[in-house]
C-alpha positions in Angstrom: 25.0 -8.2 6.9 21.2 -8.0 6.7 19.6 -5.6 4.3 18.4 -2.4 6.0 15.7 -1.7 3.5 13.8 -4.6 1.8 10.4 -5.6 0.5 8.3 -8.2 2.1 5.7 -9.9 -0.1 3.9 -10.0 -2.4 0.9 -11.2 -0.3 -2.2 -12.9 -1.6 -4.9 -10.4 -2.6 -8.1 -10.5 -0.6 -11.0 -8.2 -1.2 -12.7 -7.1 2.1 -16.1 -5.5 2.5 -15.7 -3.2 5.6 -18.1 -0.9 7.3 -17.6 2.6 8.8 -17.6 2.6 12.6 -16.5 6.2 13.3 -15.7 9.4 11.4 -13.6 12.2 13.0 -12.4 15.5 11.5 -8.7 15.7 12.2 -8.2 19.1 10.6 -10.4 21.3 8.5 -9.1 19.4 5.4 -8.5 15.9 6.8 -11.0 13.3 8.1 -10.2 10.0 9.8 -12.5 7.1 9.0 -12.5 4.0 11.3 -13.5 0.8 9.5 -14.4 -2.6 10.9 -16.2 -5.8 10.1 -15.7 -9.6 10.0 -13.7 -9.3 6.8 -11.0 -7.4 8.6 -9.9 -10.7 10.3 -6.5 -11.7 8.9 -5.6 -8.2 7.7 -2.1 -7.0 8.5 0.0 -4.0 7.7 3.7 -4.3 8.5 5.0 -0.9 7.3 4.0 2.8 7.4 4.8 2.8 3.7 1.9 0.3 3.0 -1.0 1.0 0.8 -4.5 -0.5 0.5 -6.6 -0.1 -2.5 -10.1 1.2 -1.7 -13.0 0.2 -3.9 -15.5 3.0 -3.6 -19.2 2.6 -4.1 -20.7 4.3 -7.1 -23.3 7.0 -6.5 -26.5 5.4 -5.4 -24.9 2.1 -4.3 -25.0 0.9 -0.7 -22.0 -1.4 -1.2 -19.3 -1.5 -3.9 -19.1 -4.5 -6.2 -16.1 -6.6 -5.2 -14.2 -8.6 -7.8 -12.6 -12.1 -7.4 -9.2 -13.2 -8.4 -9.1 -15.3 -11.5 -6.1 -17.0 -13.1 -5.3 -13.9 -15.1 -6.0 -11.3 -12.4 -9.0 -9.4 -11.1 -12.4 -10.4 -12.4 -15.6 -8.3 -12.0 -19.1 -9.7 -12.6 -20.3 -9.0 -16.2 -22.5 -6.0 -16.7 -21.7 -4.2 -13.5 -20.2 -0.7 -13.2 -16.8 -1.1 -11.5 -16.1 1.0 -8.4 -13.6 3.8 -8.5 -10.3 2.8 -6.8 -7.7 4.8 -4.9 -4.7 4.0 -2.8 -4.5 5.0 0.9 -2.2 4.4 3.8 -3.4 2.2 6.8 -2.9 4.8 9.5 -3.7 2.5 12.4 -4.7 -1.2 12.5 -5.9 -2.7 15.8 -6.5 -6.4 15.3 -7.9 -6.8 18.9 -10.5 -4.1 18.4 -11.0 -5.2 14.8 -10.4 -1.6 13.5 -8.6 0.0 10.6 -8.1 3.8 10.5 -7.7 5.7 7.2 -6.9 9.4 6.9 -8.4 11.2 3.9 -7.3 14.6 2.6 -10.4 16.6 1.6 -9.3 18.2 -1.6 -12.3 18.6 -3.9 -14.2 16.1 -6.0 -12.0 13.0 -6.2 -13.7 9.7 -5.4 -11.9 9.1 -2.1 -12.2 12.6 -0.9 -15.9 12.8 -1.9 -16.7 9.5 -0.2 -14.8 10.4 3.0 -16.5 13.9 3.2 -19.9 12.2 3.3 -19.0 9.0 5.2 -21.1 8.1 8.2 -21.5 5.1 10.5 -22.7 2.1 8.7 -21.5 3.0 5.2 -19.6 0.3 3.3 -16.3 0.3 1.3 -14.1 -2.3 -0.2 -10.4 -2.7 0.8 -7.7 -4.8 -0.9 -4.1 -5.3 0.2 -1.5 -4.4 1.2 0.2 -6.3 -1.6 3.6 -5.9 0.1 5.5 -4.0 2.7 8.7 -2.0 2.5 10.6 -2.8 5.6 13.0 -0.2 6.9 15.5 -0.9 9.7 15.3 1.1 13.0 19.0 1.6 13.3 19.8 4.3 10.7 21.8 7.2 12.2 19.1 9.6 11.0 15.8 9.7 9.2 14.4 12.5 7.0 10.7 12.7 6.5 9.0 15.3 4.2 5.5 15.6 2.9 2.4 17.6 2.2 -1.0 16.5 3.8 -1.1 13.4 1.5 2.1 12.1 3.1 1.1 13.0 6.6 -0.6 9.6 7.5 2.5 7.6 6.6 4.9 10.0 8.3 2.7 10.2 11.5 2.6 6.4 11.7 6.3 5.9 11.1 7.2 8.5 13.8 5.0 6.6 16.3 6.9 3.4 15.4 10.5 4.7 15.7 12.5 3.8 18.8 13.8 6.3 21.3 17.3 5.9 19.9 16.3 7.3 16.5 16.8 10.9 15.2 14.1 12.2 12.9 14.2 15.4 10.9 10.6 16.2 9.7 9.5 18.8 7.1 5.7 19.2 6.6 3.9 21.5 4.3 0.3 22.4 5.0 -2.1 25.2 4.0 -1.9 27.0 7.3 -1.6 26.5 11.1 -5.1 25.0 11.3 -3.8 21.9 9.4 -1.0 21.1 11.8 -1.6 18.0 13.9 0.2 16.6 17.0 2.9 14.1 16.1 3.7 11.5 18.7 7.1 9.8 18.7 9.7 8.5 21.1 12.4 9.5 18.7 14.4 12.8 18.9 12.4 14.8 16.5 13.3 18.1 14.8 10.0 19.3 13.3 9.4 22.2 10.9 6.0 23.1 9.6 5.7 25.1 6.4 2.6 27.0 5.4 1.4 27.7 1.9 -0.4 30.8 3.0 -3.0 30.8 0.2 -0.8 29.3 -2.5 -2.5 26.4 -4.3 -1.3 22.9 -3.3 1.6 21.7 -5.5 2.6 25.2 -6.5 5.2 25.9 -3.9 8.8 24.7 -3.5 8.9 24.9 0.3 9.9 21.3 0.9 12.4 21.2 -1.9 14.1 24.4 -0.7 14.2 23.1 2.9 15.8 19.9 1.8 18.3 21.7 -0.4 19.4 23.9 2.5 19.6 21.1 5.1 23.1 20.1 6.1 22.7 16.3 6.2 23.8 14.7 9.4 26.8 12.4 9.4 26.3 8.6 9.1 23.7 6.6 7.3 20.3 8.1 6.7 17.0 7.0 5.3 14.7 9.5 3.5 11.0 9.1 3.0 9.0 11.8 1.3 5.6 12.0 -0.4 3.5 14.7 -2.1 2.9 16.3 -5.5 4.6 14.2 -8.2 6.7 16.9 -9.9 7.9 18.3 -6.6 8.8 14.8 -5.4 10.7 14.0 -8.6 12.9 17.1 -8.1 13.6 16.2 -4.5 14.5 12.6 -5.4 16.9 13.7 -8.2 18.5 16.2 -5.9 19.1 13.7 -3.1 20.4 10.9 -5.3 22.2 12.9 -8.1 23.5 15.9 -6.3 23.8 14.8 -2.7 24.8 11.3 -3.7 22.6 9.4 -1.2 22.2 5.6 -1.6 19.3 5.2 -4.0 17.9 2.3 -2.1 17.7 4.4 1.1 15.7 7.2 -0.6 12.0 6.6 -0.9 10.3 9.6 -2.5 6.8 9.2 -4.0 4.4 11.3 -6.0 1.1 10.5 -4.3 -0.8 13.0 -6.6 0.0 15.2 -9.6 -1.2 18.8 -10.1 -3.7 18.9 -12.9 -4.2 15.1 -13.1 -7.3 13.6 -11.6 -6.3 10.0 -11.1 -2.5 10.0 -10.8 -1.1 6.9 -9.2 2.6 6.0 -9.0 3.6 2.3 -8.6 4.5 1.7 -5.0 7.0 -1.0 -5.6 
């Protein structure tokens, strides 16, 4: 029997210099940046769980300095200031149009958020990856997706990719109703939005409480959740240790950590 969740890759690393084509405000706190350019040729993203690493120009730079791959890993030219790097989800890739969409949560002064808040047509940014793809079968009896705004791009993309035969339970936490977005899917979706209503991001237990109170459907299920690291750890431990779900069918990731500026969890 074929594995229902497996990793494809690793793929060779290529550093691409891409240019902003469009910028669109999706919600008051999320902006979509559409990138293009000749370097996008050959790019592929097979999974909604994928991540690309952005190389963000330093203040005053038109373009980021891109490294090369040496025998022992990434090599930057000597004497240059390295760009800041952050991981983001490929929200949409259109190889025919030669476009890549990335959604950015505007949350303050982080390098990615700051760059996106100021991005305009013609700006440059570096993109590397994805290094690999987590492939998830379309034939689970049910899917549970949960996340805060940082997980919304992946969840939105996965919902668009699910077949009509799928059942998707979706829990999403946002600041208020202005941050809700339309979600398109052929699947049978049961969607619940939770509002923080003034509480700071990462301080509520709305998602964890909803998951604890959820009677899990019968059959085999796959869980994907992303958000604040401590909240996600609690959810992961509950699902695996208390609910007894198959660990390889539970993908729960801390995309950011309250009080930590550059938290990055490994995505493998």
